[in-house]
C-alpha positions, -999 to 999 in steps of 0.1 A, spaced: -470 -349 -99 -488 -359 -132 -514 -339 -154 -549 -343 -147 -560 -345 -177 -530 -379 -179 -553 -397 -152 -589 -388 -159 -575 -402 -199 -565 -433 -177 -594 -435 -159 -618 -433 -187 -599 -459 -210 -607 -484 -177 -644 -472 -176 -647 -481 -215 -631 -517 -213 -648 -525 -186 -682 -515 -198 -688 -487 -170 -687 -452 -166 -660 -431 -150 -670 -412 -121 -672 -378 -119 -649 -359 -96 -634 -393 -85 -601 -373 -80 -616 -352 -51 -622 -355 -15 -655 -365 -24 -677 -390 -4 -683 -410 -30 -682 -447 -26 -687 -459 -66 -648 -456 -72 -635 -444 -103 -654 -465 -121 -691 -472 -118 -700 -505 -128 -730 -530 -116 -704 -557 -104 -671 -540 -99 -657 -516 -77 -633 -500 -95 -601 -479 -82 -574 -465 -107 -539 -456 -102 -522 -435 -121 -481 -438 -115 -448 -432 -127 -439 -471 -114 -449 -496 -94 -428 -521 -80 -451 -549 -89 -449 -540 -124 -417 -558 -128 -430 -586 -117 -453 -588 -135 -432 -580 -166 -413 -611 -158 -446 -635 -153 -459 -619 -190 -427 -627 -207 -426 -666 -195 -462 -668 -205 -459 -657 -239 -433 -681 -244 -460 -708 -241 -489 -689 -252 -508 -688 -224 -524 -656 -201 -500 -644 -181 -512 -642 -141 -499 -630 -109 -509 -642 -78 -496 -620 -46 -499 -634 -12 -484 -609 13 -470 -628 49 -497 -627 79 -525 -612 60 -552 -633 48 -560 -629 11 -542 -634 -21 -547 -609 -49 -538 -609 -91 -527 -589 -112 -531 -591 -149 -530 -573 -179 -569 -555 -182 -575 -564 -220 -568 -600 -207 -594 -596 -179 -618 -583 -207 -611 -617 -227 -619 -637 -195 -649 -619 -192 -660 -624 -224 -657 -655 -227 -674 -659 -190 -702 -644 -208 -706 -666 -234 -706 -697 -209 -669 -710 -228 -638 -716 -212 
């Protein structure tokens, strides 16, 4: 079990980096519809766990990307499921948003 202050701190950090606000009582069983972070463009849920299998996969991608001086992105596709997922570091995501806002690329 994770201490309550630990995941709250994580939610506040994500909110700050994305320019949003942490949803009060987001961890309760309330019927909130704004996710863990209130944001004008994104619905954000924050999950704080001891381990995620995807992190091991991402670490491998990060090491290879580092050698080439590139931003690591892990694309995931589950068999017999529509759509794909993208995993990237939060700071890289924020940097990409800033480049997009400034019209660069």
